[in-house]
N, C-alpha and C positions, 0 to 999 in steps of 0.2 A: 505493498501501499505507500502510494506516494502522495503524502496532503501536503505538503511543504512547497510553499509557493517562494520562500527565500533561499532557498539552497542551491547549489550549482550541481548540474550534474554534465562530467564533460567525458566525451569519449578520445582516450590517449593510446598513441601506439608508440612504442619507443622507436626512436630512428638510430641512434648509436647509443652502446650502452656500453664503452671499453673503459679501461681505467682512467684513461686521461683524459676521458670526455667530464665534463662537469655539467651538461647541461641534459636537461629534460625536454625535448623537442616534441610535439604531438600536431599531426595534421590528419584529419578526417574530412576527407572532400574537401570543402573550401571554409572549412571550420577553423582555419589561419592558424596563427605560432601561439605556440604556449611553450614556454620554457622558464627554467629558474634556476637556482643554485645554491648549493647549502654545504656548510660544513661542517663533517661527521662527529667530533667531539668538540667539547668546550674547550679543552688545550688548542687543538686546531683554530678556534676562533679567535683565543688571543692572538695567535702568530697570525692569523689572517689580517690584523689590525694596521701590519705593516709591510705583507708581502705573499705574494701568491704562486710564487714559484714551488713547482714540484710539491705543491701541497692537495693532498688525496681528498676530492671532492666529490658529493653525490650529488644524485638528481634531484630536483627539486621544482616545485611547479611556482611560478611567482607572476608570469607574465602573460597576456594572450594579447593577440592582435588580430582583429576581425576584418574579413573584407569591407566590410562598413566601416573602416579607419578608426574603430573604437580601441584603445588601450587601456586594458582591464588589468588593475594590480592586486593580485590576492594580500591582504594583509593579516599577518599571522598570529597579531595582538588584537585584544580587545580595544575597540573605541570605545572608550566613557567619559568623554570631553575633553582628554588630554591633547587630541590633534595627532594622534599617532596614523591613519588615514593619510592625513596632510603631509607628515613627514615623511613616512617610508615611501609615498608613493612621490615626492621629490628625488628620494635617491634614485629611484630608477629613471624616474622622466629625464633629470640633470645629462644622466650618462646617454640615455636612448636620445636623448634627444626631440622629444615628444613635444608635441604642443600641449601644452595644459589643458585647453579646452577640451580636448579627445580622451583625458584620462579620466576612467571612473574607478572606483574602488569596489572590492567586496572582502568581506571578512572572509578567510581561508577555511577548508572543513579542518575538521581536527584530524590529526596525522601527526604526529610524534618525530617519526622520521625524518617527514618532510619540513617540517615549521616549527622544529625544536628551536625554543631560545636557546640561542649558542654560547650562553653563559649561563645558563640553567641545567642544560641539560633533557629540558623537558617542554611542552609545549605551555605556554603561560604569559601571564601578563603582571609584571610586579618588579619592585624592587627598582624602579628608574631606568628599566634595561633596554626598552623597547628600541630607542636610536642606537643607544651603544652596541648592541649586539648583533643589528641588522643593516648599518651604514654601510660597511664594506659590501656585504652578502648582498645586497641588492641593489647597489652600485654595478658591481659586475654582472647581476641580472640584466640591468639595462644595457649596459657595454656590450654582452653578448649578442642581445636581441639586436641592436645597433649593427654589430659586425657581420650579422649575419643578415640581415637586411639589403647592405652595402654590398655583399657577396653575390644575393639574388640581383641585385641592380646591375653589377659590374657582368654580369653574365647575358643579361636580357640586351644591354646595352653595347656589349663588346666592347668595353671600355676597362682601364687600370681601376683596381679596387682603392688604390689610393689617392685618385685623382676623385673620388666622388665625397660629395660634402652632404651634411646631413642639417638641417634648422627646424624646428618648430615642425617636427612631423610631414617635413618634404625632403626627398632622396634626390638628390640634382648633379647634373654633369653637362656642363654647355647648355645644350637645348634640349636635353633630358630630363625630366621632371617625374616623379611619382610619387603618391604619398603612399604611408604605410601600408595601408591596406591594398593597395593596386599591388603590393610586393608580399602581401602576408604568406600565401600560398608556396611561392616559389620559395621567399625566405626559408618556410617550414621543411625545405627540401634540402638545406644546407647541411653541410658538415658543421656540428658546432666548434666553434674555435676552441684551439687549446688554453688551457688556464694562464700559460708564461705567454698568450700572444696579445693579451687584451690589454688594451690602454686605457687607462683613465685620467680624468680632468684634473690637472692642478687646480687650487682653489682661487690662482687669479681668474682663470677658464668657466669657473659656474657661472650660471645662468638663471636658475632656480634657485640652488643653495645659497640660503644667504640673503636670498630677496625679500626685501619690505612688502613686495606688493602680491606674492603668491598667495592666490585665495585658499582656503579653506576648503576640503572635498567630503568632511562629514557631513551633508546636508542635508534638507529638510526638516532641521530643529525649528528651525524658524515659520514654516508653514504648516506644522503637525503631520507632515507626511516621511518622519521618519518611523522605522520601526523598531520601538520598544519590545520586551517582554508581553505588556499588557496590551502591547496590540493584535497580538499574536491569534489571530481566530483561525480554528480549522472546523471542516464539518464534523459535526455530532459531539463538540468539544465541550466537558463540565467543569466546574470551577470548583477548589477545593480550600479549606482552611483548617487549621488546625487548632483543638486548643491546648495549648502548653500547661505542663506545671508551674505554679507562681515561684516555686523553687527550685534551685539547679539540683539535679539528682533524684527529684521525687518521681516515683509511680504511681501508674492508676493503680488505687485499689479495687475502685468498684465505680460503674456509673450506670446511668439510666437515660436513653437515648429516645424515649418513647413520645416524649413531647417534641422533640425536634425532628423526629421522624412526621410527625403532623402537621410539620410547618408545610407548606405550599411552596414547591420545587425544590424540597430536600430528597433528594435520590437515595442517600445511603450516609451511616452513621458506623465508623467501626475503629478498633484501638491498633495502633502503631508503635513502634518503639520510641517516639517522642511523644505521643499523646493522644488523644481522640482527634480522628480526620470526619469531616463532615464534606459531605460531595452532595452539588446541586448544581441547576441548570445556570446559576449566576450567582456572581459574589454576594450580592445583597440578600439571596435566599440562603447562603450558607453562612455567612454572618450572624442572621436572624435565627436561622438552625443552631447555630453555636451555642448563642446566649440562652439557648433552652435546657441547655445539658445539664445535669445532674451528675458532678462529677466529686468522687472522696477520692483525695489523694493522700500518698504513704511517703512521708517526710524522713522516714527513719533512716536513710541513706542521702537525704539532704543537705546540702550547705546551708545551715542556719545563723552562720556569724554575720554581723554588720559591717560596713564597711569601715566604721569610724573604730571598732574593736582590729579590725587587721592594721589599721595603718598605726595603731595605738603600738601592736605588738613587732608592726616593723619597725617604729622607732626606737625600742628596745634592741631590736636585732643589729640594728649599726653602729651600737654602742659595744659591740663585740666583733671579735675577730670571724672573718668568714673565707671561703675558699679565696682563694690566692688566684685572680685570671691574669694579674699582669705585673711585675716586678723587675724593679731597673735600680739595684744599688742597693742601702737598707735605710729605705722611708721612714719607717718604724722607729728604729734606733734613733735617727736624728730628728724627728717630730718629739720622743721623750728625752731629747736633751736640749731644746730648743727651748730659748729664753723668749721669745717672739714668735707668737703664732697665732693663726687664724681657724675657727672650727666653726660651719653652720652648717644645720641641717634642713634638707628641704623635704616637701611632701607632693605628691601627685595622685592625682584620683582617679578611677576608672572612667573610662570616654568610652564612648558610645559612636561607632562612625556617624552615623545621622546622615547618611548619603539620600540624597533626594528620593531617589527610587527605592524603596526597600525592596529586600531581594524576592523574587519570583522566579519561576520556572513552568514551560508546560512538557510534559512526557506522555510517551504513547508506547507502552509495552504489547508486542505481538509476536506471540509464539517465543522463538528463541532469538529475537532482536528487540531492541528499543531505540528510539528516538528524542529528542529534544530540544527546544527550541528557547533559549536563554542569554541573556548579556555573560558568556561563559568566560569567565578570567582565568579559570586554572583548567585549561583544558585537557591535559594528561590527566591529572589527578583525578577531575572528576569524572573522566571516562573509566579509568580503573576502577574506580569505585564503586561507578552503576555497574560494570562488568562482573566485578567480585558477589554483590547484593545479588544479582539475577543468577551468577552460576554460566554465565557467558562469556565469549571470547571481547574484549576489546574492541575490536576492528569490527562488531555486530553491532556497537553503541554509537547512532551517528548523533553526532551533537551540532546543530544549526546556530551559530552566534550571530546575535543582533545587537545591535547599539546597548549601551547600560547606562543609567543618568546617574552617572558617579558609582564608584566603590570604597576608594580609600583603604582597601585591603579587604573588605568586608566579602567581596563574591569570591575571593582564592581563599575560601575557608579550607585549614587543612583537614577537615573530616567532611568537607563536601557536605555540610549539616542541611541544607534547605532543596540541594539538587536530591540528594537519597531520600527525604522526605516527600519529595514529588514521587520518584519511583515507587517506593512502598504503597503509595496511594496508587498509583496508575496500572501497578501488577494484580491490583484488586479486580481492575476494570479492565480485562483484556480488548485488545482492538480497538480502548477509547481514549481520546486526548485527553489529556487533562490537565489543567492549569491551577497550580498551587499559588496563591496570592496570602503573602504577607503583610500585615497591615501595617503602619506608622509603631504602632503600640507592639504589635508582636516581635518587630525589629529591634524596638528599643528595650523590651524585657525580656525578649528570649534570646541574649549573648549573640554573638562574640564582643569581647570589650577590648582596649586596650588596658592592659594592667595597672593597678594600682603600686607606688613604690615610694620607698623611701630613702634618701641618701644623706649621708654625713660625708665631707668635705673637710680637710684638713690640710694645713700649711704650715713650715716653717721658715722664716723669714730671716732674710742677709740683713746686712746693716745697711743695706739700700732699698731695704721693703720689696725685696724681689726674693719668689721660693726656690729654696734650696731644697727641700721635699716636698713630696704632696702624696698625699693619701685619699682615693676614696672609698668609701663600705655603701654598697646597695641591697636593699631587700625589694624582693618582689616575687611575682609568678615567673616560670618559662615559658615562652609560647611556641617553642619549637618542641619542648619535651614530650614524647607520646606523637609525635607526629613522624611522618615519613622524611621530614627534613632534618631530624634529631642525629640520625648519624655523621650528618657534614656539619652543622650547626652546634651540637653541643658535646664538647671538649673536657673532659676528665669533671663533669658535672656542671661547667661552666657554659650558660646557654650565651653565645656570643651578642645575640640582638639585646642582652641586658645589660651590657656594658659597653657595648659601640660608643663609640666619641668620647668617653672617659679614658678607655684605651687607647694605645697609639697617641696620645697627647699630642696636641699639635703646638705647645707652649715650651721653652726651652728650659725643662727643669729637670736637673740631673740626676733625683733620685725620685723615683715613684712607686707608688704601690695599689694597687687595685681589686678590691675583693667582693665578694658576692655571696648573700644569702637568698636563695633559692626556696620561695615558701610552697606549699602544699595547701592549695585552696580549691575549693569546689566550684568555682565561677568559670565559666570558658573566657577562655582569652586570646587572642589572634594577635598580628600585627595591624598596625594603626599608621596614618599617613606621617614616613619618615622613620618607625618603627624604633627600636631604642632611641633616636638621636633625638625622639618626644620632649625625653626627661632628660636625658645626659647632655645634652648642649646646654638646657635651660641653668642646671645647676652648675656645670664651667661656667659659662659664661658671667652669669650674676657673680659668683665666689670670685673669679678674676677679676671683675668691677670694684667690687669689695677689697679687695688687695691694693687695685689702683688706688680709691679712695683712701684707702688707711696709709698709703706711702706719699698722698699727697699728689700723685700725678696723674696728667689728665689719662683718662681711659685710654683714648685711642692711640698716645705716645707711649704707655704701659703696655698695650698689647704689641705694638712695632717693636719694644726692647725685647720681648721675649718671643719675636717670631724671626728672629737674624737667619735661622735656618728653616723657613718655611716661606718662599718666596712668593708661592701663590697666594697664599692667606695675605701675606704682606700687599699685596697688588691689587689683591680685591677689597681690602680693608681700607688701603688710600684713597682708589676711587670711589666707593662711600662715600667717605668724608668729605673729600673733595667736592662731590656733587649736592653735598647736604649744607655745604659751608660749615665745616666743622671746625669750632674756632674762629671763622670769620664774619658769621652771620647771628645777631643776635635775635633772641627772645624774646617775647613780650612777657611780660613781668605775671609769675604764676604757671609757666611752664617748664620744662624739663627736656632735657634730651638724652638720648640712650644708645647703646651702640651693642652689636654682639655678631660674631663671625663663627663659622662652624663650616668644616666640611662631611659631606654624605654624598655616598651614591658617585662618587668620581667627581661630584663638582664642588665649588668653595662659592659661598652666599655669605655677605656683609650688609649689613640692615640697620639704618641709623632711624629710631622712630623718637618722634616729639609730640609729648602730650601737655596737655592742659588742664590744670588743677583746680579745686573747687571745691572748698571744705575738703570731704570725704569723697566726693565724686570725680572724676577725669574721664577726659576723652584724649583716645588718639588722632593725632590730626592730621599728622604727614608721618611717611615712612619712605626713606630713598634706600634702594636694594642696588646692589650691584652683584654679579654672576660671573663666574668661570665656567661655563660648561663645554670648554671644546668650540667646535664649527659649532655655532647656531644655525641648524637646518632652515628653520624660520621662526626669524626676530619676535614675527608678531606672536607665535605661538609658545615662545618662550617666556616673552614679558607677561603673557594671558596665564602659563603656568605659575611664573613667580607670583603676582598678583592674587592668583586663585590660593596659594599655598601659604601666603600670606593672611587672607582672609580665614582660611581654614585655622591656622596654628593662630590667630588672635582671637579666635570664638574661644577656643579652649585657654586661652590666655586671661580672658575678661569674665566667662560666665558659664562655660560647659563644663558639670561636674554630675558624674552619673554615682549615685549612692545606695546603698543595699541598708533596709533595716528588718533584722533576724532573718538574714537571707533572702529577702523579695525586694525588688527595685523598684525604688522609688517613683523614679520618673518614666512617662509614657510616650509624652510626644513634645512636639516644639514647644506647648506652655509651659513647660518646666523642665525641659531642657532647650534651652533658648540658643540655638545657633545664632550667629553674628547677624544682625539686622542690618538694612540698608542705611540706615541714619548713624549707624555705628562705625560704618567702614572708612578709613584714612583716605585721603591722597597718597596713592604709589606711585612713583617711579623708579621704573628697573632701567639699569644699564648696563649691558653686556659688554664683559672684557674681550677685546678682538684678539681671535685665537685660531689658527692653524692645527689643532689638536684635534684628533679624533672626538668625536662627541661623546659627555658624559652626561650623568641623571638630570634633570629637569624636571619631573611632575613633585618629587618629594623636598629636594633641599633647601625650597625655600621657607618651609615649614618650619624646622628648627631653631631660628634666629629670633624669630618675632616675639615670643614670649620673654627670651632674657633682655633684648632690646627695650621692650615696655617696661619691666622692671627696673631696668637701668634708668630709664629715665623718670620714672616714680622715685629714685632714690636720689637721682638728682635734682628733683623739685621740691622734695619734702624730706628727704634726711632719713625715710624709712628704708629700710633693707629688707623688701619683702621674698620670702624663701619657700612660699606657698600657691599652688595654682587650685583654682581661678584665683588673679588679685585682687586683695581686697584692701583696701586703705584704712586704718584703724578710727 
């Protein structure tokens, strides 16, 4: 049964599968040219950033050109507002020399062998890696397609290939001219070029990469024609909701569904692993049926502690020795002997992802196969999880990816929670498509969250007020433990994501030690935009600022004095300070200015915040950001991502806080988990450091510096050193 109006069916035939060939070319009648390239391992992906010589490459399909002159580019990452459609298509179109107007984008199917994230080894979107892992791969795909088009034209016109030019979708030689579409079939018959014959453009030759005028390709959002999960409508489709336990870890003891089943539109009610599913003709009927359920919950294995109790325990833990995550010299001994030192304790609450589109999914289980439609962020993981649940082969699980309305990590759930929930329901109704919908309340109160943490930072100071030793102690849950990524990310009990940003310290401090207490709590947690950097950047940058104030040194100058071996952070910090008028521009009375700089996901961001204070109220008025992210493939997308990251981080800095009372989440929707409102958004200026280096992360690095920059601005204005988020003036 093929009810999918969004998937792509392509008939393919291999033309050349030799080891030296790295392109997959397909031609079915007049179907045109389909080709692509891929590196086979993560190690090869790293090498590919600088060289293609003698690298073993495997076939993959990224580009197709139809006789109708459409260049279709298959995007292997989820488009959820971060601009991967535009960025990845730009890489192909640049080397292909396509007309940007003829380029269309489509989510690639789930096929890990073809579409793996080269930095992760599996198909998925996250870690701000979409551009970093695809930049060279997709440029080569474009260059190879161009070479095949040129060779086809050379044979047709009987002219040397090196005399042919390609510009904006037109291949020409003297009086000869042909569009890509006119050459597509002949090009598909060409022998793919060897890897070492590809010639890529140098940065000074770029026409699309780095352009300020390249329009975005994730179209349809302005006029409502873009397809999200909620827009998927299939023949005979039913809608489901689930009643989840109020406490995490609780189970159903008993339930009475008689009133729900009597409700018009309700088809079935049954228990699944995560609660009670209500299946109905539509969402309204399903939710009304759920309200009529009588459920008795068994809380014997549930988490019943309050978040305040947990944070109190964490504060006690950071006063004790933890597992050593990183050690340089004898920081503990130096601190014990120091006559001048500074200590600060920091607290961070649980945070919801609060993406605008709550999680949802459509699934149909038919015999020994399953088909799904949703904004899939973790393709390999979800496909494997569904296959394991149903006892079928992963290749028999077909996932059709549509746009997602934000994710911030939530959709890349390591346990595939809402996806498996959908499939558990759908397998009870064979051959019937079922759309599972989580309401905002379901998503807010049903997990998963950024963990709560406590930090204690200590420094011994020399006679110039600079740190000679530094110690950090962290207490909080591991987001990697118990997941498929634990083997790679948890070493000797240390979850790297709990300490990243404090390990590999960016400042010049000769003796350092970072310790971790990993807590066992029954509250489900996972990555949140910028992962561990969400808390480590705050404690680090507020602490450094406090050291600068204690030493009586300007905070920018103090940082620069500790960054002499870090030219990248030095350059970004100087750029932000210059653009913000640090030290040269006077602020109005009652205002303060603060700075923070942090490196994450391969990129460095400095942010300077200006705040106005009146009594115990304050407002962030202006933020100046500078970023070094390598080559900015699309500067407008980079600026949009930095601004969005600032808004997201500012929301957590000013007001976001998820609390639990006796194990029950207190917040349920945007009325009591108030994400940043438009009238609280400051003016943001983003400045991109010019670079010819390969692109690095953009989606997340703008989030970590904003909260400490604001806290430091408040300290400047009020002399209050705030060490707990969200920020509250006394």
